[in-house]
Structures are given as structure tokens and as C-alpha cells.
C-alpha positions as CSV (number, residue, x, y, z in Angstrom):
1,M,0.2,-0.5,0.2
2,G,1.4,3.5,-0.8
3,K,1.9,6.5,1.3
4,K,-1.2,8.8,2.3
5,P,-1.6,12.0,1.0
6,K,-1.6,15.2,4.0
7,Y,-4.4,16.7,4.3
8,T,-3.4,20.7,3.8
9,E,-5.4,23.4,4.5
10,A,-6.1,23.6,0.1
11,I,-7.4,20.1,0.4
12,H,-9.6,20.9,3.5
13,A,-11.3,23.9,1.7
14,E,-12.1,22.0,-1.2
15,R,-13.8,19.6,0.7
16,I,-15.9,21.9,2.7
17,M,-16.8,23.8,-0.2
18,A,-18.1,20.1,-1.1
19,I,-20.1,20.3,2.0
20,L,-21.9,22.7,1.8
21,E,-23.1,22.0,-1.2
22,K,-25.2,19.4,0.6
23,D,-28.6,19.9,2.3
24,D,-27.2,18.9,5.4
25,V,-23.9,19.9,6.5
26,C,-24.1,18.8,9.8
27,E,-23.0,14.9,10.6
28,C,-20.7,15.4,7.6
29,C,-16.7,15.5,7.6
30,P,-14.3,17.0,5.1
31,A,-11.9,15.0,6.2
32,A,-14.2,11.7,5.9
33,R,-14.5,9.1,3.4
34,R,-17.5,10.2,1.4
35,Y,-17.8,13.0,3.9
36,M,-19.1,10.8,6.7
37,S,-18.8,11.5,10.5
38,Y,-18.9,7.7,11.0
39,N,-15.8,6.9,8.8
40,P,-12.1,8.0,10.6
41,C,-10.6,10.3,9.3
42,N,-7.2,9.2,9.6
43,D,-8.1,6.5,6.8
44,M,-7.2,8.6,3.4
45,W,-5.2,10.4,5.8
46,D,-1.1,10.8,6.5
47,Y,-0.9,9.6,9.9
48,E,1.2,12.8,10.8
49,T,-1.4,15.0,9.4
50,N,-4.3,16.0,11.5
51,P,-7.5,16.8,9.6
52,C,-9.5,17.8,12.8
53,R,-6.7,20.4,13.7
54,I,-6.4,21.6,10.4
55,C,-10.4,22.2,10.7
56,A,-10.6,23.6,13.5
57,E,-7.7,26.2,12.8
58,F,-9.7,27.1,9.3
59,I,-11.9,29.0,11.1
60,G,-10.1,30.0,14.4
61,Q,-11.3,27.8,16.9
62,E,-9.0,26.4,19.3
63,K,-10.7,22.9,20.3
64,C,-11.1,19.8,17.5
65,Y,-14.5,19.0,17.4
66,C,-17.1,19.6,15.0
67,P,-17.6,23.3,14.2
68,C,-21.7,22.6,14.3
69,F,-21.1,20.7,17.8
70,I,-18.9,24.0,19.7
71,L,-20.8,26.7,17.3
72,G,-23.9,25.7,16.4
73,K,-24.9,24.7,12.9
74,E,-26.1,28.2,11.6
75,K,-23.2,30.0,12.9
76,A,-20.4,27.0,12.1
77,I,-21.6,27.7,8.0
78,A,-21.5,31.4,8.4
79,V,-18.0,31.4,9.8
80,T,-16.5,28.8,7.6
81,I,-18.0,30.6,4.2
82,Q,-16.3,33.7,6.1
83,A,-12.6,31.5,6.7
84,L,-13.5,30.8,2.8
85,K,-13.4,33.8,1.7
86,E,-10.9,35.4,3.5
87,K,-8.2,32.5,2.5
88,G,-9.4,33.4,-1.3
89,Y,-11.1,30.1,-1.4
90,M,-14.3,31.7,-3.0
């Protein structure tokens, strides 16, 4: 088996934009296979990469928990879209 790719901010941004097109963004994980939160995110990414940390830092969140859980769905979506715009992904 080959080496797994690193989960980067650019990959995160691309995958989070795909999630934002879904009807229900909560219960989704940008780093998980098929975006399903019950699929472990490290199945797809290099072990040294921490997708949860990249996700949290992307929106300026200190704790590595799902933004919907910490902020609530509406605020999580709003700060994520704001971060995507500020970082030039949208």
C-alpha cells in the first residue's frame, strides 16, 4: 500500500465547499471518506496529518471538535464561508 496523502488546508477548503452544497452539512466531515462523520478521517490521510486540527484552525477554533457541535449549525456555516472567502478559496 502506498503512502497516504497529507491533509492540507487547500484540500480541506475544497472538501468543505463540497459539503456546503449538501442539504445537511452537520454529521459531515470534510476529511472522512464520502464525507460521512462516522468514517474515521485518518483512513484516507497521512498519520502525521491532523485533519481535525486543520479544520478547527481553518475557522480560528481552538478545540478540535466539529464546528457544528461547538458553534451550532448556522454559526458554523457562517464562519466557514467567511474563512473560505478570507483565505481566497471562494
